[in-house]
N, C-alpha and C positions, 0 to 999 in steps of 0.2 A: 396130312390131310387124311380122312376116312370116307371110302364111299358110302354113298348113299345109296336109296332106293330108285332105281333106275339110270344112277349114275356111278361109275365105276370110274376109280385112279387107276392111271398107269404110269408107274415110275419105275424105270429098267434101267439099272448103269450101264449095260452092253448095248441097249440098243437105243437109236435116237430119236424115238417117239418117247414123249412125256407128255401128259395131260390126261383130260376125262373124256370117257365114251358114254353116251346117252343112249339108251338102247329101252326100247317100249315095244310092247307087243298088245295088239288090240284086234279081237275077233279073227284071229289066224293069221294076221300080217305084223310084221315085224319092220319097225323104225329105228334106223342108228346111225349116229353122226358122231364124228371125232372132234375134240376141241381141244389143241396141241398148246400147251403152255407157251411156245414160241412167237405164235401168231395172235394170241392174246394178250400177250404181255406179262406172264407168269399164270401160278397155280389159281391164285385168289380169281384172277380177272377170267379166267378161263372157265373156271366153276360158276362165276357168277353169271356168263354167258348161255353155259348148260341149263342151269337152273332156268333162266329166263325164257329159254327155248322150250325146256322139256314143260314147263307151265302152259306156253301157248299150243303146243301138240297135245296136252292132256286135254284143254278144254275144247280143242278142234277135234276130237274122237269121241271125247265123254257124251257132246252134243249132238254128234253126227246119227243119222237114220243108218240102220242095216239093213241090205239086202240079201233076204235068206239066210240071215245071220251073220252075212259078212261083211265089211266095209266097201261102200262105193267106190268107184273107181276115180269119181270127183273127188271123194274124201282124201283116197290115197294120193291122188295128184297134189291135192293142197297140204298133206301133211308132208309130202317130200318137197315140196316148194319152201314152206317154212323151214325146214332142215337146211335146205341148198342156200337159202336168203340169211340163216343166223349170224350175225356178229355179234 
């Protein structure tokens, strides 16, 4: 499996973690979440969960209002909650 925009595949022979990392930045704020293969039941399922979460976060961030060019605290909290609740 190949990495995609905002999604990076991590596969290490010597490390315990294998899975996908979602990383997206908007207006000076970066959001990151890891989707391990073990938790989601394999590479394809963890990728599907990461892609679904990425779309939800993009929708929220692109439709949000900015305060002095930055994301509002409410928007940041909503995005962090979306990432934390991702299944």
